[in-house]
N, C-alpha and C positions, 0 to 999 in steps of 0.2 A: 504494500500500500504506500502511496506517496503522501507526504506531509508538506503542506505549504510552509516554507521557512521565509520569514522576512529578513532582509539583510540591512545592516546598519549603513548610515551614510559614510562614505570614505572615497578617496580618489580612485577612479577605475584603473585597472591594470590589465592591459591587453595581453594576449598570448605572446606577442613579440617582446613586450616589456618583461613578462615573466621569464623569458628565456635568458635575460641578462640580470635579473634581480637575484640578489643573494638571499633575500628573505622577504616575507610579507609582514607588514606591520599589523599585529593583532593585539596591541596593548589593550587591557592589562594581562593578556595571556602571553607568556614568554615563549612557550614551546608546546606543541600539541595542536589539536588533539591526536593522541595515538590510540587507535583501535587495537586492543590487545586480545586476550583470550575470548573467543566467542563459542558458545555452545548452542544447542537446539533452542533453548529458551532464555539464555542470558548472554550478556556481553559486558566487557570491562573497557572503560574509556579512561585514559590517563591524560592529565593536563598539568602543566607548570604555569604558575601565575606569578605576578610581580608583588603580591601582597596577600595578607590574610583575607580570605573571601569565601563566599558560598559559590560553588560551581554547580551549574545546572546543565543537564543534557536533556534537550527537548526534541521529541520525535514520536511518531506513531500515536499522536494524540495524548501523549503522556509527558511528564517531566520527572526526572530523577535528580536528586540533589545531594551534595555532601560538602562539608567544610574542609578546607585545606589543612594540611599539617606542614610543619616547618622542619628543615634540616640545614644547619649551617647558614641560616639567613635566606634560603630559597624556600619556595612554597609550592606544594603539590596537592593534587586531588586524585583519588582513585574512585571513580564513580561506577557503581555496580547497577547494571540494568537487568531487570527481571521481567517475567511474564511475557516474553516475546513468543511470536508464532514461528515455528520452524520453517525456514525457507522464505519467509515474508520480508522482503527488503523494505527499508524506509530511510528517507533522508533525515538527518539530524542537525541540530544547531547546538552551539556551546554558549552559555551565558556566564559571565563573571558578575556575581551579585545580580544587578538588573540590566547589565550591559551585554548585548550580544556581540561576540567577538569572532564567531565562526558560524557559517561561511562569511567571507569578506565580500562586501558589495563590489560589483564591477570587476572582480577577478575572474579571468577567463579559465575557470577550471570546472569540471563536472561537480555536481553535488556530492558531498561526503555521505555515504550510505552505510548502513549496518544490515547485514544479511545473516540472520541466525542460521546455524548449520542445518543443512537439509540432508538427512541420511539416505534419502532416495536418489540424490544426485551423485554421479560419479565424482570421486574425490580428485581435486586438482591441488597439488602442493608445490609451491615454489621454494627454492633453497639456494644458499650460497654463503660465502664467508670472505673475510679479509677486505675491508673497505677503508681506504684513507679519505680524509676530509679536505681535499684540495679544491681550489676554484675550478669552475667548469669552462674557463676561457681557453684560449689557444695554448698559453703557457702551462696551465694546469693539466691539459690533455697531453702535452708533450712530456710532462714529468710523470704523471700517474696514469695516463691512458684515459679513455672515455669511461665515465661512470656507468656501468651496466645497470645499476639500480635506477638511475635517473632516466636512462634510455627506455627501460622497461616501464617506468612510471608514465613517461610521455606517451608510449604506445597505448597503455591502458586508458588514458584519457580519451582515446578515439574509439574505444570499444564499448559494447553494451555491458552493464554490470553483471549480467549472467555469464560473461566470459572471464570475470575476475577469478583469481585463485581463491580457494577456501582458506588458505593459510600460507604465510611466508615464514619459513624457519631460517633464521639467521644463525649460522653455525660457528660464530666466533670472530674475534677481532673486529667487533662493531666500531670500536675506537682504538686508536693507537696512542697509548699513554707515553710511549718512549720514543716515538717518531712524530713529533708534533708539527702541524702545518704552520705556515707563517702567521695566520690570524691568531692561532693559539699562542705562538711565541710572543706576539705583541702584547697579549693579555698578561702572560707570565712576567714579561719585562716591566709591565706597569705596576707590579705589586711586589717584586723581589729582585735581588741581584742574581743574574743567571751565571755569573762567574763562580758562584758557589753551588755545590751539589744540591739537588740533582740537575742543575743547569736548566735546559729547556724541556726536560721531561716533567711530567706532572708531579706535584708535590703533595696535594691534599684534596679534600672533597670539593672545595670551591673551584679549583681548577678542573676537576672532572666535570662539574656541572657546566662549566663554560665550554668544554670540549664536546659534550653531548649536544649543546645548543648549536655549535658549528656543524656537527655531523648531521643533524636532523632538521635544519631550518630551511634548506633550499626549497623553493615553492613546490616543484613537482614531486620531490621526495616527501615533502610534508603532506601533500595531498594523498600520496600513495599510503603513507602510514596512517592517515585518518580514515581510510575506507577499506583496506585489506587487513584482516587480522594478522597479528604477528606473534611468534614466540622466538626466544633467543637463548643462547648459552654462551658463556665466555670462553675465550682461549687465552693464550699467554699475553698477547699485546694489549688486551683489555687491562692487564696489570703491568707486566714487563716481560720482555723477551725471555724465553726459557723458564717461565714461572714454574717452580716446583719440579724442575728437571731432575734434581738429585738432592741429597742431604747437603752435599758440599755447596750447592747453589744457595740453598736456604740459609746455611750458616754464614755465607759470604754476605748475602743481602741483610740479614739480621744484625750484622756487625756495623752496618752503615747508619749513621745517626739520623738520616732522613727517612729510612725505610719504614719505620713504624707508622708514621703519619701517612705515607704513601699507601701501604697495604690496607690500613683502616679506611682511608678515603676511597680506595678502589672497591672494596667489598661493600661498604655502606652505599656508595653511589650505584653499584651494580644492583643491589636490592631495590633501590628506588627507581632507577631508570629502566632496568631490564627484567629483573626476576619477579617482582610483584605481579606484573602483567602476564607472566607465563602461567600463572596458576588459575585453575577454575575457581569459581566463587566458593565452592565447598572447600577446596584446598586452601584458598586464601584465608578463609575463616579459621582454619586450624593453624595458620602461620603465627609464630610467636610475636613477630613485629607487627603484623597487621592487627592482632588482637589488642595491642596497645591503642592503635588508632580507633578501632571499633569501640573499645571501652570508653575512650574519651568522648566519642560521639554520643554514646548511650548515656553518659553522665549529664547531658544537657548543657555542657559548658558553652559559653558564648564567645570564646576565643579559641584559636587553633592550638593543637598540641605541638609543643616543641619536642621533636623526636631525636634531637641531636645526640644527647648523652646516651640514651638507651641504644641507639643505632650504632654509635661508635663502640660502645662496650660489646655489643653483639658482634660487630665485625672483628674486633680484636680477639674475642673468644673463639669464633669459628675458624679463624686463621690458625690458631694454635691447636684447636681441638676439632678437626674437620668432621669427625663422626658425631659432633653435637648438632649438626644441621645438614639437611640435604638440599642441594641445588638442583639435582636431577628431578625429572617429573615425566608424566605420561599424558598423552593427548589421545582421546578416543575420537575417531572420525568415522563413525558408522562401522563398516566392515573392515576398516583400516585402523591400525594402532601405530602411533609414533612415540617412541621412547627417547627422550632427550637426556643424554648422559653427560654428567660432569666428569671430564677426564683430566681436570687440572687441580681443583682444590681438594678432591677426594683421594689424592694419591698417598700411598705409604712409601716414603723414600728411605726407610730404615735399611741400612746395609745388611745384606743377607736375607732380607724379607721384602724387597722392593715389589710393589704391586701398583698397577695403574689405578686400581680402586682399592680402598681400604676394606677391611672385612665387612663392616656394616653396609657399605655401598655395594660391595660385591653381592651380598645376600639380597639386597633390595633389587638389584638388576636381575638376578636370577629369578626372583618372584614375578618380575614383569615379562620375562622371556618365555611366554607361553603362546600357544596357537589359538585356535578357535576364532581367527580372523582370516580374511582373504589375503591380506598383505600386512606384513610386519615391517615397519621402518625403525631403524635405530639411528638416531642423530647423535653423532659424536664429532666434536670439532677436529679430532685427529683421525686420519684415515685408518680403518681397521686393516684393510688389505692394501698394503703399499705396493708400488711397483716392485716386482719380486726381487730384483737385485738390491734395491734400497732396503727392503726388509732384511735381507741377509746381512748387509752392512751393519744395521742397527742391532741385530741379534748378536753378531760377533762383538760389537762394541760393548754390549751389556756384559758379555762374558769377560771381556778385557777388564772393565771397571770393577767387576766383582772379584777380581784377583785370580782368575783362572790361570794366568801366565805370570803371576808374581806382582809385587808392589810397584815396580817401576813401570810395567806395562799398564797397570791399573791407573796410575797417575796420568800417563799419556792418554789413556782411554777417556778419562774424565775431561781432559782438555779438548779432545776431539769431539766428545759429546756436546759440550757447550758451544764450541766453535761452529759446528755444522748441524746443530739442532737435531741430534740423534736421540729423540725422546718420544717417538710415537708408540703405538701399541706393540710394534715389533721389538722395542727396547725394554718392554716389560713382558717377558715371555710367559711368566706365570699367568698374568691376566689375559694375554692374547690366547693362550691355549685353552684356558677355562671358558672364555667367551666363545671361542670357535666350537667347543664341545656343545655349548648351549645352543648355538645357532643350528648345528646339525640336528640336535635333539628336537628343536622346534620344527625345522624343515622336514624331518622324517616322520613327524606325527606322533612322537612319543611323549609330547607335552601338550596334549590337546590336538584338535583337528589341524592337520598340516596346512599352512598357508601356501598360496601359490608362489609367493616370494618372501624371502627374508632379505631385506635390502638395507645396507648401511649407507647413510647419507653423511658426507664429510666435506671438509675444506682444508684449510691451513697450508697446503703444500704449494700453492701458487701455480698449479696446473690442474687440468680437469681430465678425467678419464673414467672408463667403466671397466671393472674387473669382475670375474665370475669364477666360482668353483665349478669345474666341469661336472655335469650331472652324472656322468658314469662313475665318478668317485664318491658319490653319495649313496646312501642306502636306497634300495628300490622304493619307488613311490614318493620320493622326496620332492618338495618344492625347490625352486632355485635359491641359491645364495649369491647375492650380487653386491657389489660396492659401486656407488656413484659419487664422484667427487666433483664439486664445483668451487673452484678457487683460482684467482681472486675475483671479487666483484669490482674492486678498483685498487690494484697494487701489483703491477705486472712483474714477473720474474725477469731479472737482467739476462741479456743474451748469453753471456758466458755460462750462467747456471742452466739455461735451457740446453745448451750444448752438452753440459755435463750430465743432465738428466737423460738425454738421448743416448749418451755413451753407456750409462748404467743399464739402461733398458736393453741395449743390443750386445754389449761386450762382456760385462762382468758377472752376469748371473751364473753361467755354467762353472767358471773357475771358483766362485764363492761356494756353490753347491758342493763341488768336489772337496773343497777345504773343510767344510762343516762335516761332510760325510766321513772324512778320514780323521777328524779331530776326536781325541778322547775327552776333550773338555766340553763338548757341546753335543746335543742330540738334534738330528735333522727335524724340521717341521714335518709332521705326519700328513699334512694336507697340501694340496697344490691349488693354485689359482692362476688365471691368465688374464692379461689385458685384452679385452675384446674390442675396445674403441679408445682412441687417444694415444698419448696425451695431447691436449690443446692448451695453448698458453695465453689465449685472449683473456681480457677482462670479461667475465661471464656472469650470468645469472641463469639458473636452471629451473625447469618445471617438470614434474612427473605427473602424468595423467594416468589414473587408474581406470583401465578399460576392461572391466570384468576380471578374468584371470590373467590378463596381460598388462604390462606397463609400457607407456611411451614416454621417453625422456628427451627433452629438448634443451640444448645449451644456446643461449642468446647473448649477443654482444651489440654494443652501439657502434655505428660507423658514421662518419661525416660525409655528407653528400652536398655537392655544389658549394663547398666552402662555408656552409652554415654551421660554424663551429659550435654554437650554442644549442643546436637542434639536431642531435644525433638521431638516426633512425635505427630501429632494431632489426638485426639480421640473425638468421639461424646459423650457428656454427656447426652444430651436429644435431641430428634427429635419430634417436636410437630406439629400436623396439626390443623389448624383452618378451619374446613370443611366448604365448601360452603353451604349456604342456597340457596333455590331457589331465583331467581332474586328478589331483593326488590320490583321492580315494579310489578312483578307477584304476590308476596305475598300480596301487598297492594290491588291489584285488587281483589284477591280472598277473602281477609278479608272484603272488602266492598260490 
């Protein structure tokens, strides 16, 4: 159903003006609205304001309202919409107190809409990772390439809402806290001396808040985030390169006088800007931080809650005791399930007991790795199935750093690990093998009805590809086990690294396999997988369409046509079909 939305008086902004605009003036709303988790009957809308205020979401003949809460001088609202009709789209507006701030009058963008999830509609899921916040002019494109997210947003403005994705899953490095853009550096220099550590890296919550503003304020991206639901999970650059790669890394960081404020600011801002919106309303009501917000609202207080102290204490605690809190979560999408896995904060880096996921997190993931869905997606910022030669390198490096060849080699291995980012699932062999066993169990139907696919969605590695476990290596009747990587959205791999990746793919795998097979210090991986498509090195954003028992995957990039630098067009880099097997149940019956 459509809802008539009145728009406030403001100077009009044509599409051509939007192409060069860095932001839209929506005072007193600083950032947002962001449409976050959407279910069949509910939705979450996130807003940042410039002051203590009541935020109203108006649409579908109703109004939902909540008061802001404050963190380090910034103000936010998480508005929970309920009682929605599955699949029934409606336009919505945002009011700060009595002032309508969204949509903005005269701005040439489609209405922002909310579409409750429709389980009868085939699921469409967009995903990607690694996006820097550079300008979208010629210089910015020369440095960082064309923003695939912005090109995708511009394309969606020309489509009917029925063609929008059900969800975008951002798989890490939503912001780069350690590689800041010029606009961020100017802000940092306005408030402290960058000749002192941490220099132009982020220092605290206030700087994180400013970086998120830069990352999400461009008009087309802002519209996209206002009308397509999103979920997110962090990776290392959301905090710092190689975050939690090893105990040595943690000890080095914790010895730096600025690190405590950095990690507290990183995790506190992550909860506010990314994590709270990941949760369904039932999950949110069980969250210990949100319960403080809800209790304050229930008290009838006429001023906002200042959450600063409690949130900082929480961030400090969960950094030191990661099993006290879970950043991972699950999204049910009809006959499809998406498990978003924290493969950063939940690590156990204890020497001799290194695991990608600590015991509590490992048990939780195992409880979620069940069938009885048509397709099971596992979102993990770090690829589970790496390019095979690179997997071997990381597995060897883990053996080196664990002391398999003595202390001197272990020390060298640690230096290599940090220098070359050798810290994916392959470098945590215990967790890799445990998760592989679970994936096989789900795919083979021993943990509920076998899905057609078990598909890992990942990013991080700045190249995109598809990998698959050959079906003849799986038990009879199994569904497929697939890895789909989309990285980067905007942060291209330098040419020398691209050449190195190609060399690893074609030249070193067989020698490394022979080394591992002959070594008494390591055991070969009992499973094999192959690259079926890729790698591609474009800035990309990917979409997976669930088409009954099959999947169709598309990688899309922006390209400049007729020197229109600010108006990239979306082009398809790759279109990949994961063809349907006959029904897993039918295959199992036939094989037996």
